[in-house]
Every structure is written in structure tokens, then in C-alpha cells.
KOLTORVO-24867 format. One line per 2 residues: number of its first residue (from 1); their letters; for each residue x, y, z of C-alpha. Coordinates in nm, 3 decimals, always signed. Last residue first. Example, Ala and Ser with C-alpha at 12.3 -4.5 7.8 and 13.67 -1.06 7.14 Angstrom:
<nodes>
2	sa	+1.367 -0.106 +0.714 ~ +1.230 -0.450 +0.780;
</nodes>
This chain:
<nodes>
328	av	+1.086 -0.566 -0.296 ~ +0.916 -0.236 -0.462;
326	ei	+0.811 -0.062 -0.118 ~ +0.622 +0.245 -0.246;
324	rv	+0.627 +0.605 -0.104 ~ +0.364 +0.863 -0.204;
322	ia	+0.410 +1.227 -0.266 ~ +0.114 +1.459 -0.297;
320	gs	-0.068 +1.732 -0.530 ~ -0.369 +1.872 -0.408;
318	ga	-0.262 +2.226 -0.374 ~ -0.346 +2.316 -0.728;
316	pg	-0.641 +2.111 -0.838 ~ -0.533 +1.771 -1.021;
314	lg	-0.299 +1.708 -1.297 ~ -0.013 +1.586 -1.096;
312	ri	-0.240 +1.429 -0.839 ~ +0.041 +1.195 -0.754;
310	sv	+0.416 +1.213 -0.727 ~ +0.573 +0.904 -0.709;
308	ha	+0.861 +0.787 -0.463 ~ +0.983 +0.417 -0.524;
306	sg	+1.151 +0.247 -0.241 ~ +1.551 +0.167 -0.236;
304	dp	+1.632 +0.308 +0.089 ~ +1.843 +0.579 -0.083;
302	gf	+1.516 +0.692 -0.275 ~ +1.402 +0.578 -0.592;
300	al	+1.244 +0.854 -0.829 ~ +0.902 +0.861 -1.035;
298	gt	+0.700 +1.177 -1.170 ~ +0.335 +1.228 -1.304;
296	pl	+0.097 +1.010 -1.106 ~ -0.297 +1.075 -1.184;
294	dl	-0.414 +0.886 -0.883 ~ -0.236 +0.569 -0.842;
292	gs	-0.486 +0.261 -0.801 ~ -0.200 +0.033 -0.902;
290	av	+0.136 -0.080 -0.747 ~ +0.393 -0.314 -0.834;
288	vd	+0.257 -0.446 -1.140 ~ +0.499 -0.708 -1.322;
286	lg	+0.595 -0.645 -1.662 ~ +0.658 -0.866 -1.970;
284	dd	+0.931 -1.121 -2.115 ~ +1.265 -0.952 -2.029;
282	rl	+1.084 -0.806 -1.724 ~ +0.961 -0.445 -1.669;
280	rv	+0.850 -0.345 -1.320 ~ +0.505 -0.160 -1.319;
278	lr	+0.394 +0.146 -1.140 ~ +0.039 +0.216 -1.207;
276	gt	-0.218 +0.482 -1.264 ~ -0.607 +0.393 -1.259;
274	gp	-0.723 +0.629 -0.962 ~ -0.821 +0.925 -1.179;
272	vp	-0.909 +0.836 -1.561 ~ -0.693 +0.999 -1.805;
270	rs	-0.869 +1.051 -2.127 ~ -1.041 +0.743 -2.284;
268	pe	-1.017 +0.425 -2.465 ~ -1.154 +0.141 -2.261;
266	ap	-1.054 -0.007 -1.921 ~ -0.840 +0.288 -1.848;
264	vs	-0.471 +0.258 -1.755 ~ -0.368 +0.597 -1.649;
262	le	-0.028 +0.783 -1.593 ~ +0.170 +0.475 -1.611;
260	la	+0.501 +0.489 -1.431 ~ +0.772 +0.255 -1.577;
258	yl	+1.031 +0.054 -1.355 ~ +1.368 -0.036 -1.533;
256	rd	+1.544 -0.335 -1.347 ~ +1.889 -0.285 -1.162;
254	dp	+1.728 -0.438 -0.874 ~ +1.771 -0.087 -0.659;
252	gf	+1.539 +0.069 -0.938 ~ +1.615 +0.199 -1.271;
250	al	+1.370 +0.500 -1.345 ~ +1.109 +0.587 -1.594;
248	gv	+0.819 +0.809 -1.573 ~ +0.527 +0.939 -1.768;
246	va	+0.403 +0.640 -1.951 ~ +0.060 +0.636 -2.113;
244	tl	+0.026 +0.239 -2.106 ~ +0.278 -0.035 -2.156;
242	gt	+0.247 -0.324 -2.363 ~ +0.596 -0.304 -2.542;
240	aw	+0.964 -0.305 -2.424 ~ +1.299 -0.234 -2.576;
238	ta	+1.199 -0.099 -2.929 ~ +1.504 +0.047 -3.116;
236	aa	+1.663 +0.371 -3.148 ~ +1.982 +0.469 -3.317;
234	gg	+2.234 +0.749 -3.249 ~ +2.491 +0.530 -3.079;
232	ai	+2.245 +0.403 -2.847 ~ +1.865 +0.507 -2.778;
230	rl	+1.642 +0.188 -2.624 ~ +1.293 +0.265 -2.693;
228	vr	+1.016 +0.191 -2.455 ~ +0.654 +0.124 -2.544;
226	ss	+0.289 +0.252 -2.548 ~ -0.009 +0.100 -2.690;
224	ga	-0.107 -0.132 -2.405 ~ -0.419 +0.050 -2.285;
222	ri	-0.539 +0.287 -2.516 ~ -0.543 +0.644 -2.418;
220	pf	-0.766 +0.888 -2.609 ~ -0.550 +1.057 -2.632;
218	rg	-0.236 +1.028 -2.821 ~ +0.102 +0.844 -2.677;
216	ln	+0.251 +0.880 -2.342 ~ +0.585 +0.759 -2.470;
214	av	+0.909 +0.585 -2.318 ~ +1.271 +0.676 -2.368;
212	fl	+1.544 +0.480 -2.240 ~ +1.901 +0.610 -2.292;
210	gd	+2.206 +0.356 -2.313 ~ +2.300 +0.108 -2.066;
208	gs	+2.148 +0.322 -1.789 ~ +1.975 +0.652 -1.837;
206	ai	+1.614 +0.750 -1.793 ~ +1.356 +0.919 -2.014;
204	at	+0.980 +0.980 -1.976 ~ +0.760 +1.203 -2.213;
202	pv	+0.774 +1.083 -2.587 ~ +0.455 +1.186 -2.762;
200	ah	+0.431 +0.946 -3.034 ~ +0.376 +1.170 -3.326;
198	ge	+0.554 +1.010 -3.591 ~ +0.800 +0.704 -3.486;
196	la	+1.106 +0.743 -3.663 ~ +1.127 +1.089 -3.778;
194	sv	+0.925 +1.199 -3.465 ~ +1.197 +1.050 -3.210;
192	dv	+1.461 +1.308 -3.360 ~ +1.765 +1.166 -3.161;
190	vr	+2.010 +1.328 -2.975 ~ +2.018 +1.681 -3.062;
188	ev	+2.262 +1.874 -2.926 ~ +2.283 +2.182 -2.668;
186	rg	+2.594 +2.361 -2.524 ~ +2.491 +2.484 -2.184;
184	dv	+2.834 +2.476 -2.003 ~ +2.680 +2.181 -1.806;
182	av	+2.611 +1.980 -2.154 ~ +2.259 +1.940 -2.271;
180	rd	+2.169 +1.651 -2.465 ~ +1.833 +1.611 -2.650;
178	ve	+1.549 +1.390 -2.729 ~ +1.280 +1.508 -2.956;
176	gh	+0.938 +1.439 -3.047 ~ +0.759 +1.758 -3.133;
174	np	+0.509 +1.743 -2.858 ~ +0.683 +1.525 -2.608;
172	ev	+1.005 +1.704 -2.547 ~ +1.276 +1.514 -2.363;
170	vy	+1.584 +1.608 -2.192 ~ +1.936 +1.465 -2.142;
168	lt	+2.176 +1.605 -1.894 ~ +2.533 +1.545 -1.877;
166	tg	+2.791 +1.511 -1.596 ~ +2.762 +1.174 -1.568;
164	dv	+2.447 +1.030 -1.733 ~ +2.152 +1.241 -1.597;
162	am	+1.800 +1.243 -1.698 ~ +1.509 +1.486 -1.778;
160	gy	+1.153 +1.466 -1.872 ~ +0.870 +1.705 -1.982;
158	wt	+0.937 +1.976 -2.209 ~ +0.664 +2.184 -2.364;
156	gd	+0.785 +2.369 -2.678 ~ +0.836 +2.742 -2.713;
154	ye	+0.644 +2.762 -3.050 ~ +0.430 +2.490 -3.000;
152	dd	+0.330 +2.255 -3.283 ~ +0.082 +1.991 -3.091;
150	dp	-0.206 +2.026 -3.351 ~ +0.043 +2.056 -3.678;
148	dp	+0.237 +1.744 -3.544 ~ +0.594 +1.783 -3.644;
146	ra	+0.754 +1.540 -3.856 ~ +1.130 +1.630 -3.930;
144	vp	+1.198 +1.803 -3.623 ~ +1.285 +2.162 -3.630;
142	ls	+1.635 +2.260 -3.530 ~ +1.653 +2.646 -3.478;
140	rr	+1.300 +2.643 -3.355 ~ +1.405 +2.362 -3.109;
138	fa	+1.697 +2.546 -2.999 ~ +1.504 +2.848 -2.935;
136	gl	+1.276 +2.670 -2.726 ~ +1.551 +2.510 -2.557;
134	da	+1.730 +2.779 -2.398 ~ +2.019 +2.632 -2.213;
132	lp	+2.164 +2.729 -1.864 ~ +1.913 +3.018 -1.730;
130	ep	+2.031 +3.099 -1.363 ~ +1.775 +3.028 -1.084;
128	gr	+1.866 +3.196 -0.750 ~ +2.190 +3.346 -0.680;
126	sp	+2.290 +3.190 -0.330 ~ +2.106 +2.886 -0.355;
124	ei	+2.231 +2.820 -0.718 ~ +1.959 +2.638 -0.919;
122	ry	+2.094 +2.608 -1.283 ~ +1.820 +2.622 -1.538;
120	vg	+1.725 +2.402 -1.848 ~ +1.492 +2.527 -2.093;
118	na	+1.180 +2.734 -2.177 ~ +1.233 +3.093 -2.205;
116	tg	+1.105 +3.391 -2.054 ~ +1.110 +3.776 -2.183;
114	el	+0.710 +3.708 -2.265 ~ +0.522 +3.496 -2.050;
112	gh	+0.190 +3.410 -2.200 ~ +0.271 +3.023 -2.287;
110	sc	+0.345 +3.132 -2.678 ~ +0.618 +3.397 -2.516;
108	ga	+0.824 +3.146 -2.337 ~ +0.775 +2.965 -2.014;
106	ga	+0.570 +2.677 -1.889 ~ +0.844 +2.385 -1.955;
104	vl	+1.131 +2.450 -1.701 ~ +1.386 +2.177 -1.673;
102	ay	+1.552 +2.228 -1.334 ~ +1.919 +2.164 -1.215;
100	lt	+2.055 +2.113 -0.870 ~ +2.434 +2.109 -0.814;
98	dg	+2.591 +1.885 -0.586 ~ +2.709 +1.634 -0.820;
96	vf	+2.484 +1.692 -1.113 ~ +2.137 +1.681 -0.961;
94	av	+1.783 +1.658 -1.143 ~ +1.487 +1.832 -1.169;
92	da	+1.171 +1.803 -1.380 ~ +0.877 +1.971 -1.530;
90	vg	+0.870 +2.319 -1.361 ~ +0.585 +2.502 -1.503;
88	sv	+0.278 +2.336 -1.698 ~ -0.071 +2.373 -1.601;
86	ag	-0.363 +2.229 -1.787 ~ -0.656 +2.459 -1.782;
84	gs	-0.932 +2.215 -1.900 ~ -0.951 +2.257 -2.270;
82	ga	-1.214 +2.539 -2.244 ~ -1.002 +2.727 -1.974;
80	ss	-0.731 +2.745 -2.206 ~ -0.379 +2.598 -2.141;
78	qs	-0.208 +2.706 -1.840 ~ +0.136 +2.862 -1.756;
76	sp	+0.418 +2.860 -1.491 ~ +0.727 +3.025 -1.499;
74	lg	+0.942 +3.027 -1.171 ~ +0.868 +3.268 -0.868;
72	dv	+0.987 +2.973 -0.615 ~ +1.303 +2.866 -0.522;
70	vt	+1.398 +2.563 -0.244 ~ +1.065 +2.600 -0.077;
68	er	+1.026 +2.364 +0.212 ~ +0.754 +2.093 +0.262;
66	vg	+0.742 +1.913 +0.585 ~ +0.720 +1.536 +0.540;
64	ds	+0.924 +1.437 +0.844 ~ +1.244 +1.360 +0.652;
62	ri	+1.207 +1.682 +0.488 ~ +1.041 +1.740 +0.129;
60	rs	+1.229 +1.992 -0.078 ~ +1.016 +2.198 -0.299;
58	ir	+1.089 +2.375 -0.641 ~ +0.855 +2.623 -0.762;
56	at	+0.605 +2.750 -1.040 ~ +0.393 +3.081 -0.977;
54	mg	+0.539 +3.341 -1.242 ~ +0.229 +3.363 -1.427;
52	gt	+0.085 +3.242 -1.763 ~ -0.186 +3.236 -2.002;
50	yp	-0.211 +3.014 -2.310 ~ -0.403 +3.048 -2.625;
48	gi	-0.434 +2.770 -2.662 ~ -0.580 +2.406 -2.628;
46	pp	-0.888 +2.453 -2.855 ~ -0.755 +2.654 -3.009;
44	pi	-0.403 +2.730 -3.152 ~ -0.103 +2.806 -2.955;
42	qp	+0.018 +3.135 -3.006 ~ +0.266 +3.318 -3.220;
40	cr	+0.397 +3.634 -3.067 ~ +0.248 +3.978 -2.957;
38	gv	-0.100 +3.964 -3.068 ~ -0.206 +3.747 -2.761;
36	ts	+0.063 +3.760 -2.519 ~ -0.137 +3.704 -2.199;
34	sa	-0.081 +3.692 -1.801 ~ -0.350 +3.558 -1.617;
32	gg	-0.149 +3.300 -1.404 ~ -0.048 +2.913 -1.419;
30	rg	-0.083 +2.780 -1.054 ~ +0.253 +2.586 -1.013;
28	ge	+0.397 +2.309 -1.240 ~ +0.596 +2.168 -0.925;
26	av	+0.935 +2.014 -0.938 ~ +0.992 +1.828 -0.644;
24	yl	+1.325 +1.738 -0.449 ~ +1.347 +1.451 -0.215;
22	lg	+1.611 +1.462 +0.063 ~ +1.915 +1.225 +0.085;
20	dp	+2.151 +1.544 +0.137 ~ +2.281 +1.460 -0.210;
18	gf	+1.973 +1.518 -0.348 ~ +1.685 +1.286 -0.443;
16	al	+1.498 +1.370 -0.743 ~ +1.136 +1.408 -0.862;
14	gr	+0.953 +1.517 -1.159 ~ +0.610 +1.663 -1.161;
12	ph	+0.391 +1.808 -0.897 ~ +0.087 +2.007 -0.977;
10	dl	+0.093 +2.255 -0.686 ~ +0.182 +2.032 -0.385;
8	gv	+0.003 +2.024 -0.050 ~ +0.091 +1.668 +0.066;
6	av	+0.390 +1.471 +0.163 ~ +0.490 +1.135 +0.283;
4	ve	+0.177 +0.909 +0.174 ~ +0.228 +0.554 +0.209;
2	pm	+0.154 +0.333 -0.093 ~ +0.001 +0.005 -0.001;
</nodes>
């Protein structure tokens, strides 16, 4: 049974344990009312136009479950009210050594926040967030081969980040790309997923013997329609199939790859609360470790080997939580 370890979060997304042994949480925030209609390219209806505000943050969860703010005032945006007002802000967090990095997805003029940029930020406690790589500008300078017109966003909406040594790898779902970000800010394309898979909506990424990328897929969600690709040497190959709406990947203490599924509906539909799962991938299939998760959106393993999952990441602001799951 999942154990609740933290509550009161605003659209929690990716998770990472720091060198202090504490859990760091990327939060999407609460969006805002700022609009840039007429000043730059907009995301077309019914999803856009977006509005934004500086309401996203990164939190740290103490051992007693108390939430502490690491940094706030980060870009957050939301889709149109008619489309449900989905919120994006800080999408993921990761450590390279003792330094915290954040993947920001709610910024940019097309998200209602002129003068801001989606990308990777270095978080220095004494100086606050420092832009490291402008991923929106990089995306525009190197378009993918097969963008989907309905999801073609000027600034992109990044989701997952992984670390290999001192290098960060990031994935953007709407255009279908995996990119490499060096700690000096250099950005390079690793693979154009759209050229290989079309509009597969890749969301989750993990580093191991190569890079592993899994996809959310299109709505309505169809059980078993997602898969994991292994990327190595500039090529991508199917590594696992039979998954559903994957939003998180991580290697566990048993060196097995675990996948977090947002929703596994009984019939094709949009995400259904309370149907998310954590699964362990085997050579010949998968094991369900935990089911009944409420709109999970992020996954990380703690120093004790247990899985930590952010839930209600698509729920109302303030309703997000973190649960701990024993995987042994």
C-alpha cells in the first residue's frame, strides 16, 4: 500500500533525491492571467491561447514530511479554460554532483510569459535560478522532421530529464525529440523521435546502458499502446512493449527498469483518476508493483530503495502529494 509522505503540492511533476538524501520536487505551479495574444505566435485553439504567471516552484521534502521551498517565482502557464486549464511549470529536476538543475516547461511568449524561456536552469542557492540552455530557441533552430500541426508549440513543452555523468538529457513530447545539454549550456540533438515514430509523444527518459525513452501516446489512451525505446549510438530500437501512457522511467535498486503509467483505462478515454500504475519491466513482460495511483506524474527511487511517486499532478492546485512504494 502506498504511504503518503508529503501533501499540499501544486501540480507536482518530476522528482530527484539530492546529495542531502532529501526529496526535491518539480512543481508546475498555478499558471496565471498574463496573456501575449497579438505579440507572438500562439498555441491554436482549443488548447491555446495560454496564459501564464510566475507561480511555479521547486520544493524539498524533509524527513518529517514538511515541505520547504527551494526556489519559487518560476514560469508557469496553463492551457485555455475550455481545454481544462492544464498547467505546466517546472517539469523535472536533477542533480549533477551537488548542483541542482531544473527543466522549465511553462515559459516563453507562446505560454503568456514574454521575456522568459523554456529550458534548463541551474539552481544556485545564493543566486537563484540561472538560465543554462534556451531549449525553445534550440527547438526552433533545429525543427523535427515530422511535427504534428495540432501540437506544434513555438516554445515547446518539455517533460523529462535524466543525468548520465555530467550530462543532462531532456525529452520534449509535442515535437518528439531527445536532446543533450552539457553543463556549459551547449545543446545537441540526440534523436528525432518524430522521424522514427511519428507523433508518439515521448515523455519519460532514464539513463542506463544507453538512454531509455517511453511515450505517453495520443489521447484517447489505449491500454498497452505505449513502449520503451533504447537509444544508443544515434539509433533507437524498441526495448519493451505493452505499456500504457508512460510518464516516468527509473532504474530501481534491482537494476530493473520501472515505468510509471499515468492512467490505464478499461476502454479508450482521457486520463481516469485512480487508474495509474507502477510497473517493473521484465525480459518477457511486466509486473504490476502498485495500482490505483491517482494521476501519477513523476518517479524517483530513494536511498532506501523505495519508489517515490508524485500523484494528482493533473489535479487542482494544492492537491498534489508524494507517495512512497516498497518495490521488494
